[in-house]
Structures are given as structure tokens and as C-alpha cells.
C-alpha positions in Angstrom: 1.3 172.5 -54.4 2.0 175.1 -51.8 -0.2 176.2 -48.9 -2.9 174.7 -46.9 -5.1 172.1 -48.5 -8.8 173.0 -48.6 -11.1 171.2 -46.0 -13.4 168.7 -47.5 -17.1 169.7 -47.4 -19.5 166.9 -48.0 -22.7 167.8 -49.8 -24.7 165.5 -47.6 -24.3 162.7 -45.1 -24.5 159.9 -47.6 -21.5 158.0 -49.0 -21.7 158.3 -52.8 -20.1 156.0 -55.4 -20.3 152.6 -56.9 -19.8 149.6 -54.7 -18.7 146.5 -56.7 -21.1 143.6 -56.5 -24.0 145.8 -55.4 -26.9 147.5 -57.2 -26.2 151.2 -57.1 -29.8 152.1 -56.3 -29.7 149.9 -53.2 -26.5 151.2 -51.7 -27.0 154.2 -49.4 -24.9 154.5 -46.2 -26.2 157.2 -43.9 -23.8 158.9 -41.5 -24.5 157.6 -37.9 -25.7 159.8 -35.1 -22.4 160.5 -33.4 -24.0 162.2 -30.4 -26.4 159.4 -29.6 -28.0 160.0 -26.3 -26.7 157.6 -23.7 -28.2 157.2 -20.3 -26.0 154.8 -18.4 -29.0 153.5 -16.4 -30.6 152.3 -19.6 -27.4 150.9 -21.1 -28.7 147.3 -21.1 -31.9 148.1 -23.0 -30.1 150.2 -25.6 -27.4 147.6 -25.9 -30.0 144.9 -26.6 -31.7 146.9 -29.2 -28.5 147.9 -31.0 -27.2 144.4 -30.8 -30.5 143.0 -32.2 -30.3 145.3 -35.2 -26.6 144.5 -35.8 -27.4 140.7 -35.5 -30.0 141.1 -38.3 -27.6 143.0 -40.5 -24.8 140.5 -40.0 -27.0 137.5 -40.7 -28.5 139.0 -43.8 -25.0 139.9 -45.0 -23.6 136.5 -44.4 -26.6 134.8 -46.0 -26.1 136.9 -49.2 -22.5 135.7 -49.3 -23.4 132.1 -48.6 -21.4 132.1 -45.3 -24.3 131.8 -42.8 -24.0 128.6 -40.9 -25.3 127.3 -37.6 -21.8 127.0 -36.4 -21.4 130.8 -36.6 -24.1 131.7 -34.2 -21.9 132.4 -31.2 -19.5 134.5 -33.3 -22.4 136.5 -34.8 -23.8 137.0 -31.2 -20.4 138.1 -29.9 -19.9 140.5 -32.8 -23.3 142.0 -32.4 -22.9 142.5 -28.6 -19.5 143.9 -28.9 -20.7 146.3 -31.6 -23.4 147.6 -29.3 -20.9 148.2 -26.5 -18.6 150.0 -28.9 -21.4 152.2 -30.3 -22.7 153.2 -26.9 -19.2 153.8 -25.4 -18.2 155.8 -28.5 -21.4 157.9 -28.2 -20.5 158.6 -24.6 -17.0 159.7 -25.6 -18.4 161.9 -28.4 -20.7 163.6 -26.0 -18.4 164.0 -23.0 -14.9 164.0 -24.6 -11.8 161.9 -24.2 -10.9 163.8 -21.0 -13.5 164.2 -18.3 -13.6 165.3 -14.7 -13.4 162.6 -11.9 -16.7 162.4 -10.1 -15.4 163.1 -6.6 -12.1 165.1 -7.0 -13.1 167.0 -10.2 -9.6 166.4 -11.5 -9.3 165.8 -15.2 -8.9 162.1 -16.2 -9.2 159.9 -19.2 -12.8 159.0 -20.0 -13.3 155.4 -18.9 -15.7 154.8 -21.7 -12.9 155.3 -24.2 -11.3 152.1 -22.7 -14.6 150.3 -23.0 -14.9 151.4 -26.7 -11.4 150.4 -27.5 -11.8 146.9 -26.0 -15.2 146.4 -27.7 -13.7 147.5 -31.0 -11.0 144.8 -30.7 -13.7 142.2 -30.0 -15.8 143.4 -32.9 -12.8 143.3 -35.3 -11.8 139.8 -34.1 -15.3 138.3 -34.4 -15.9 139.9 -37.8 -12.5 138.7 -39.0 -13.5 135.1 -38.1 -16.8 135.5 -39.9 -15.0 136.9 -43.0 -16.8 140.2 -43.0 -13.8 142.6 -43.6 -12.9 142.7 -47.4 -9.4 141.4 -46.5 -10.7 138.3 -44.9 -13.4 137.4 -47.5 -11.2 135.2 -49.6 -10.4 133.0 -46.6 -13.9 132.7 -45.4 -15.4 131.4 -48.7 -17.6 128.3 -48.6 -15.4 125.2 -48.7 -15.9 123.1 -51.8 -17.3 119.6 -51.1 -14.5 117.0 -50.8 -14.4 114.5 -53.7 -12.9 111.8 -51.5 -9.4 110.5 -50.9 -7.0 110.7 -53.8 -5.1 107.5 -54.6 -1.4 107.8 -54.3 1.5 105.6 -55.4 2.2 104.6 -51.8 -1.3 103.2 -51.4 -0.6 100.4 -53.9 2.7 99.6 -52.1 1.2 99.6 -48.7 -2.0 97.8 -49.8 -4.3 100.7 -48.9 -7.5 101.0 -50.8 
């Protein structure tokens, strides 16, 4: 095919399609607000609200999969907090751009919030990988089957182990 490919034009801001393992009527993923208003002075309050919402989402998702455990509480908290940092920093970058003026010299520089967003993204991915949230990791994070006990080996008879 020659020439420029046409630009995709979504009909609306909802992801359509069938998601395996989910009731089609329940699945509706709305596009996030990319230009979320961020007041740096209220960062802590916004962070707490976003992290709380993410914590609820993560715990519900892990409970549905049978992976919610008391031992995962710190990982869930880390993932929720890092997600809130990522979301707020990305919103700042979306509003002000990757390059911004330095406050005093007015010289163009990299937006420091981009570095915050990148670091938070790595923390989110690491915590969610440990929790088994990404599809690639789900097979490794399944509930462990209960152990049936020690299997008897031929060496046990020889060594007198029971």
C-alpha cells in the first residue's frame, strides 16, 4: 500500500471489544482526563484521593482473582501511592509540556515532573509485577496449591527417615 496511512479516528472515548473472562456489559474503560488540573500546593491531598481510589481498584481486582492476601498490603499501598504520583506528574507534563522554562533564568529545560513520572512509573510496574497484575505475570502469581506433605523417596528407607 502506497501513501500515507489514514489517522485513526475513535468514535468515542471508550475502549470497545470483548475482554476474555469478563462480562461484556460490565467492561467499559473511559479515557482518562489527560489535562487533570494540578495545583502543586494541593499535591498531597490529590495524591491521597487518587491513591485511595487506586487501592480500592487493586484490592477488588486481586480479590476477584483470589490473590488478595494480608502479606500483600505493603505492595498494594506502594503501587497505589506510586500510581498517584505518576498520574499527577503526567498531568503536569501534559499541561506544561516536556520542556519548560526555568523559573529564574527563563531558559528552556526538561520538565522535572517528567522525571518524577518516569520514576513513579517504574515503581508502579515493579509493585504490580510482584502482585501479578500485568497479564504476563498472572501465571506466576496464582494461588499456590496446598502442599500434600513430604513425598517418600528411596533414600529415606536407606537413611531411616520417616
